[in-house]
C-alpha positions in Angstrom: 116.1 77.4 95.5 114.3 78.5 92.3 111.0 78.3 94.1 112.3 80.6 96.9 113.7 83.0 94.3 110.3 83.2 92.6 108.5 83.7 95.9 111.1 86.4 96.9 110.5 88.2 93.6 106.8 88.2 94.0 107.1 89.6 97.6 109.6 92.2 96.5 107.1 93.4 93.8 104.3 93.5 96.3 106.5 95.3 98.8 107.5 97.8 96.2 103.9 98.7 95.4 103.1 98.9 99.1 105.9 101.4 99.6 104.8 103.5 96.7 101.2 103.8 97.9 101.5 103.9 101.7 101.3 107.7 102.1 98.5 108.0 99.6 96.4 105.4 101.5 96.9 107.1 104.8 96.2 110.5 103.2 93.1 109.2 101.5 91.7 107.5 104.6 92.4 110.6 106.7 90.6 112.9 104.3 87.7 110.4 104.0 87.5 110.2 107.8 87.3 114.0 108.1 84.4 114.1 105.6 82.6 111.2 107.2 83.0 112.9 110.6 80.8 115.8 109.6 78.2 113.8 107.5 75.8 111.8 109.6 74.7 108.6 108.0 71.2 108.9 109.6 70.7 112.0 107.4 71.5 110.2 104.1 68.3 108.1 103.7 66.1 111.1 104.2 67.3 112.6 100.9 67.3 109.5 98.7 63.6 108.8 98.5 63.3 108.9 94.7 65.4 108.3 91.6 65.3 111.7 89.9 68.5 113.4 88.6 69.0 115.6 91.7 68.6 112.6 94.1 71.1 110.5 92.0 73.6 113.3 92.0 73.2 113.6 95.8 73.6 109.9 96.2 76.7 110.0 94.2 78.2 112.8 96.3 77.3 111.2 99.6 78.7 107.8 98.4 82.0 109.4 97.3 82.3 110.8 100.9 81.5 107.4 102.4 83.3 104.1 103.0 85.7 102.7 100.4 85.1 99.1 101.6 83.0 97.3 99.0 81.4 95.0 101.6 80.5 97.9 103.9 79.2 99.9 100.9 76.9 97.0 99.9 75.7 96.5 103.5 75.0 100.3 103.9 73.1 100.4 100.5 70.9 97.6 101.8 70.3 99.5 105.0 69.3 102.6 103.0 66.8 100.4 101.0 65.3 99.1 104.3 64.9 102.7 105.5 62.9 103.7 102.4 65.5 105.0 100.0 65.0 104.5 96.3 66.6 101.2 95.1 68.2 103.0 92.2 69.6 105.8 94.5 70.9 103.2 96.9 72.8 101.5 94.0 74.2 104.9 92.9 75.4 105.4 96.5 77.0 102.0 96.5 78.8 102.5 93.2 80.2 105.9 94.3 81.2 104.5 97.7 83.8 102.2 96.0 84.7 103.9 92.7 84.7 107.6 93.5 86.7 107.7 96.8 89.7 110.0 97.3 92.2 107.2 98.1 91.5 105.2 95.0 92.1 108.3 92.8 95.5 109.0 94.5 96.6 105.4 94.2 95.8 105.2 90.5 97.8 108.4 89.9 100.8 107.0 91.8 100.8 103.5 90.4 99.8 104.2 86.8 99.2 107.8 85.8 96.9 110.8 86.5 94.9 110.0 83.4 93.4 107.0 85.1 92.4 109.1 88.1 90.5 111.5 85.7 89.0 108.5 83.9 87.8 106.9 87.1 86.1 110.1 88.3 84.6 110.7 84.9 83.6 107.1 84.3 82.0 106.6 87.7 79.2 109.1 87.1 78.7 107.8 83.6 78.2 104.3 84.9 75.7 105.6 87.5 73.7 107.4 84.8 73.7 104.2 82.6 72.7 102.1 85.6 69.8 104.5 86.4 68.6 104.4 82.8 68.8 100.6 82.7 66.8 100.3 85.9 64.1 102.6 84.5 63.9 100.8 81.2 64.3 97.1 82.1 63.6 96.5 85.8 59.9 96.0 86.7 58.5 97.5 89.9 57.5 94.0 91.1 61.1 92.9 90.9 62.1 95.8 93.1 59.2 95.2 95.5 60.4 91.5 95.8 63.9 92.7 96.4 62.7 95.1 99.2 60.7 92.3 100.8 63.9 90.1 100.8 65.9 93.0 102.2 63.5 93.4 105.0 64.2 89.8 106.2 67.6 91.1 107.4 69.8 88.2 106.4 73.4 88.8 107.4 76.0 89.5 104.7 79.4 91.0 105.5 80.6 94.1 107.4 77.1 94.7 108.8 78.4 96.2 112.0 80.7 98.5 110.2 78.0 99.7 107.9 75.7 100.4 111.0 78.3 102.5 112.8 77.7 106.3 112.7 80.8 107.9 114.1 80.2 111.4 113.0 80.5 114.5 115.2 77.4 115.3 117.2 78.7 118.4 119.1 77.6 121.9 118.0 79.5 124.7 116.5 81.0 125.5 113.1 82.8 123.0 110.9 86.4 123.8 112.0 85.4 124.2 115.7 83.8 120.8 115.7 86.7 119.2 113.7 89.5 120.4 116.0 87.5 119.6 119.2 88.2 116.6 121.3 85.1 115.0 120.0 86.2 115.7 116.4 89.6 114.2 117.1 88.0 111.0 118.5 85.6 110.8 115.6 88.2 111.2 112.9 90.5 108.7 114.6 87.8 106.1 115.0 86.6 106.4 111.4 90.2 106.2 110.2 91.0 103.0 112.1 87.7 101.4 111.3 88.1 102.1 107.6 91.5 100.6 107.6 90.2 97.5 109.4 87.5 97.1 106.8 89.8 97.2 103.8 93.2 95.9 105.0 92.4 92.3 104.0 91.6 93.3 100.4 94.6 95.6 100.2 97.0 92.9 101.4 95.4 90.3 99.1 95.4 92.6 96.2 99.1 93.5 96.7 100.1 89.9 97.0 98.1 88.8 93.9 99.5 91.8 91.9 103.0 90.9 93.0 102.6 87.3 92.1 101.0 88.0 88.8 103.7 90.6 87.9 106.5 88.1 88.8 105.1 84.9 87.5 102.8 85.5 84.5 104.8 86.0 81.3 104.1 89.1 79.1 103.3 86.8 76.2 100.2 85.5 78.0 98.9 89.0 78.5 99.6 90.0 74.9 97.6 87.1 73.7 94.8 87.6 76.2 94.4 91.3 75.4 94.9 91.0 71.7 97.7 93.6 71.7 98.6 92.8 68.1 95.3 94.2 66.9 94.8 97.7 68.2 91.0 98.1 67.4 90.3 94.5 68.6 92.2 95.3 71.8 90.1 98.4 72.4 86.9 96.5 71.9 88.0 93.5 73.9 89.5 95.3 77.0 86.2 96.6 78.6 84.6 93.1 78.0 87.4 91.1 79.6 88.3 93.5 82.4 85.3 93.0 84.6 85.5 89.2 84.1 89.1 89.2 85.5 87.9 91.3 88.4 84.9 89.0 89.0 87.3 86.0 89.2 90.0 87.7 91.3 87.9 87.9 94.5 89.6 91.2 95.2 87.5 94.3 95.7 87.7 97.9 96.9 91.2 99.5 96.7 92.8 96.1 96.6 92.3 95.8 92.9 94.3 99.0 92.0 97.7 97.2 92.1 96.4 94.4 89.9 95.0 97.1 87.5 98.5 98.4 87.2 99.8 94.9 86.3 97.1 94.5 83.7 97.9 97.9 82.2 101.6 96.9 81.8 100.4 93.6 80.3 98.6 95.3 77.5 94.9 95.7 78.4 93.3 98.7 76.9 92.7 102.0 78.7 89.0 101.4 78.9 89.6 97.8 80.0 91.5 99.1 83.1 88.6 101.4 84.0 86.0 98.6 83.5 88.2 96.3 85.6 88.3 98.8 88.5 84.5 99.4 88.3 83.9 95.6 88.7 84.7 95.3 92.4 81.0 95.3 93.0 80.4 92.0 91.0 83.1 89.8 92.4 81.7 86.3 93.4 81.6 86.9 97.2 79.5 90.1 96.7 77.2 88.3 94.3 76.5 85.8 97.0 75.7 88.7 99.4 73.4 90.2 96.8 71.5 86.9 96.7 71.0 87.0 100.4 70.0 90.6 100.5 67.7 90.9 97.5 67.0 87.3 96.2 68.3 85.4 93.2 66.4 87.4 90.6 67.7 90.8 91.7 71.2 89.4 92.1 71.1 88.4 88.4 69.6 91.8 87.5 72.4 93.6 89.4 75.1 91.3 87.7 73.7 92.0 84.3 73.1 95.7 84.6 76.4 96.4 86.4 78.4 94.3 83.9 76.7 96.0 80.9 77.2 99.5 82.3 80.8 98.7 83.2 81.5 97.6 79.6 79.6 100.6 78.2 81.4 103.0 80.5 84.7 101.4 79.6 84.0 102.0 75.9 83.0 105.6 76.5 86.1 106.3 78.4 88.3 104.4 75.9 87.2 106.3 72.8 86.6 109.7 74.5 90.0 109.8 76.1 91.6 108.4 73.0 90.0 111.1 70.9 91.3 113.8 73.3 94.8 112.3 73.3 94.6 111.5 77.0 95.5 107.8 76.8 99.1 107.4 78.1 101.5 106.4 75.4 103.8 104.4 77.8 102.9 101.4 79.9 105.2 102.0 82.8 103.1 101.3 85.9 105.1 101.0 89.1 104.8 97.2 89.8 108.4 96.1 90.0 110.9 96.4 92.9 112.4 99.9 92.9 113.9 99.7 96.3 113.7 102.3 99.1 115.6 105.5 98.4 115.6 109.0 100.1 113.0 110.8 97.9 109.6 112.4 98.3 107.9 109.0 98.7 110.0 108.2 101.7 109.5 111.6 103.3 105.7 111.5 102.7 105.6 107.9 104.1 107.3 109.0 107.3 105.0 112.0 107.8 101.9 109.9 107.0 103.0 107.1 109.3 103.4 109.6 112.2 99.9 110.9 111.5 98.5 107.4 111.4 100.2 106.6 114.7 98.7 109.7 116.3 95.2 108.6 115.1 95.6 105.0 116.3 96.8 106.1 119.7 93.8 108.4 120.1 91.5 105.5 118.9 92.9 103.2 121.6 93.0 105.8 124.4 89.4 106.9 123.7 88.3 103.3 124.5 87.0 102.8 121.0 88.9 99.6 120.3 86.0 97.5 121.4 84.1 98.6 118.2 86.5 96.4 116.2 84.7 93.3 117.6 81.4 94.6 116.2 82.4 95.0 112.6 80.8 91.8 111.4 77.6 91.4 113.2 74.2 91.0 111.6 71.3 93.4 110.8 69.6 92.4 114.0 72.6 93.7 115.9 72.9 96.9 114.0 70.9 99.0 116.4 73.0 97.9 119.4 76.2 98.5 117.3 75.1 102.1 116.4 74.1 102.9 120.0 77.3 101.5 121.4 79.6 103.3 118.9 77.9 106.6 119.7 78.4 106.1 123.4 82.0 105.2 123.0 82.8 108.1 120.7 81.0 110.8 122.7 80.9 109.7 126.3 83.6 112.2 127.4 82.0 115.2 125.7 78.3 114.4 125.3 76.0 114.9 128.4 74.5 111.6 129.6 71.0 113.0 129.0 71.8 113.6 125.3 73.3 110.1 124.9 70.1 108.6 126.5 67.9 110.7 124.2 69.9 109.5 121.1 69.6 105.9 122.2 65.8 106.1 122.8 65.3 107.9 119.5 67.3 105.3 117.6 65.3 102.4 119.2 62.1 104.1 117.9 63.6 103.8 114.4 63.7 107.6 113.9 66.4 110.0 112.7 68.8 111.0 115.4 67.4 113.8 117.6 68.7 117.2 116.5 69.5 120.1 118.8 65.9 121.4 118.7 64.7 118.2 120.4 62.1 117.6 117.7 62.6 114.3 115.8 61.4 114.4 112.1 58.9 111.7 111.0 60.3 108.5 109.5 60.6 108.7 105.7 57.9 107.1 103.6 58.7 104.2 101.3 59.9 105.1 97.8 57.9 103.9 94.9 61.1 103.7 92.8 
């Protein structure tokens, strides 16, 4: 009976966190789908051919508007490298894709406090700058060249099909005209559902782990681990131990936000929480993928640089926000069972679930459900995946001749044909 009670308590904590963040997840994914619907992925690599300041800023912005799934972000970054993007810019894109997305910021504000949202969107660019500096100072060109050669082998990782899909709007007209069109509705619904399908596993696992940790791990363990009795030591230790916990948790993407709330209640420092959230790109499964994509040496380089910049970024956030008086005084993250009551959360959940239902219905009725079977795939299948997704999304609004033209253009490994009918030349390799 005690075992069932403990399991019930863990599930209640997980359910409570789920109820608190449901509307924010739907809102975040909807806004992300709208942004991705008007930004064609094919256009991204053309602008990331070097690693100067402007390019890194552009890579950060494009990444923030892209997928929040860590596996898809890693696969898409490798695709950018293979298309000639600067390796550093591709990594900046990857970091922004998982750490600067809308839905993560909303969830952090709901579960912990708004200060963590500000810290996340401040610390992400700091980490990218530190990463770029580290690549320039410590990574040799021959290491990057070897990584490119390994990437060109096209070994399969995870979410290859999802990373290959370009579901953006291809019809003409202004922003709002395209967005409210039938084509726009289909595009937004498809991106919304596919993004959910990509991250639902990590969200569920993250919530269950957070619920179990909150219910079963005593506060005394966290106080000892995070050195809460020694304020300065806790500030110095938090950013060091945070990424290590993330690495061992096997949870990435938005799924680590609930566990971050548990760690904050347990006593980890402010900068430690931020460093923990950054570390979704060095969990063990993704390190294995790095090894397949870029080779063992580059995998170790990415692990070392990412970890060092996460720690450094955590320190900068810790002491900057502390100096400005922005570190929350109370540790009251919403991780325990609060029950369902008639409040703004319930109202927003009902509205958001209706919106989600409308998008899912459109996704199914448009015939796009078959794309779910292509989410895994391999790099060798990416071209077919991209072609098939474009046909599914635009078959009822795009003339057959334009569809055929797009397919032929893609098979020639060029950028998608614009309305002028003139395809730009393929981008040259970056010297990085």
